[in-house]
C-alpha positions, 0 to 999 in steps of 0.5 A, a space after each residue: 173633522 174632514 175626513 174627504 179625497 181630494 184630485 189632481 189629474 193636470 195633464 191627465 187626457 180621459 176618456 169618459 163613454 156614456 159620460 153624459 149621465 149618471 155615473 159618466 157624467 158624474 167621473 167625467 166632472 170629476 176628473 175635468 174638475 179636477 185638470 184632466 182634457 176630458 172627452 166624453 160619447 153619447 149616441 146622438 149628434 153633438 153635446 148640443 143633443 143633450 140638457 146634460 152641462 157637459 161643458 169644459 169637455 170633448 165632445 165624441 159620438 160614439 155607438 158601440 154597437 156601429 163597428 165602424 163608430 168605435 173604429 173611428 174613435 179608436 183611430 182618432 186618439 192617438 196618446 190617452 191616460 186614462 179608460 173609463 168603459 162606462 157607457 151601456 144599457 140592460 133592455 136595450 132597443 126595447 127589446 127582451 133580453 130572456 128573447 134570444 134577439 134582445 140577450 144578443 143585442 145587451 151583449 153586442 152593448 154591453 160587452 163586444 163592443 166596450 172589449 173593441 172600444 179599449 182593444 183599439 185604443 191598447 196603442 193609445 195608451 200603451 204612448 201614455 206617460 202617467 204616474 203610475 203608468 195608463 188606468 182602464 176603468 170597466 163598469 161591472 155591475 153586481 149582476 155579473 156577480 148574482 142572479 138579476 133574471 131579469 135583465 140576463 144579457 147584460 148581467 151575462 154582458 158583464 160577467 163577461 166585462 169583469 173576465 177581460 179585465 183579468 185577462 187584458 191586466 195579465 195580457 197588457 200589464 207588460 205594455 204598463 197599462 193598468 185594467 180593472 174594474 167597478 161592480 156598482 150596485 144599485 144606483 141612483 140613476 136615469 136606468 134605475 129609475 124605472 124601479 121606483 114605478 114598481 115599489 115591491 121591486 124596490 123595496 125588496 131592492 133595498 131589503 138587500 142593503 145593509 146601508 139601508 138606501 140606493 146609492 148615488 152617482 157621486 160616490 162611485 165616481 170617486 172609488 173610478 178615480 182613484 182606480 185612475 192614479 200612480 196611489 193604484 199603482 198596485 192595483 190590477 185586476 181587480 173589482 172592486 164592490 160600489 154596493 153599501 154591502 149588498 153583497 154581505 146580506 
């Protein structure tokens, strides 16, 4: 028996931020392999500066905390069907998020930057002729829905992502743009890798997941892709949780 979803994004123009690793890379590869013309971003000058395979994609440098960098990227795109706001990180610059400077830096990276980019791309998204309209998918987090005391800035930013998702969904519906969000749980990525060095933290996290394990990026990417299809045309302003059931515990 085979129960598997496949995608066809032929002719789709997609932008995936922070796509040099983790969930972003998995989404970019899925879209590319399904026929989309995919532009990916990273903070380094060129694609060759990464070990990740970015073949078949257009690379653009993007520093979300640099307004000029954000505006330059947005202004260079005239038409866009899919925007996946994936770029972000906790402990930016190694700062303590409990301290005011670290908190502010995390909010700037994870909320203010993505919002500026999205608003800057509104005209390009409006120009989309995609069936079901253009799609914006924001990466939220379960830290937006529950306390994660180590990263209060990240959690606050992701709570903001949920809020702007719902606000823009209402505001931009008249332009034919849908805005949704994905809230991943604990997923195996470079950002969660340090958890393995602290067994007690990892064990506590796993204890809250009925699936009994961390998730994989290939379990998140298809959910994001679905929100960018014509079949999801009546889904707008939603936050889809992908967490192995941890919000039920």
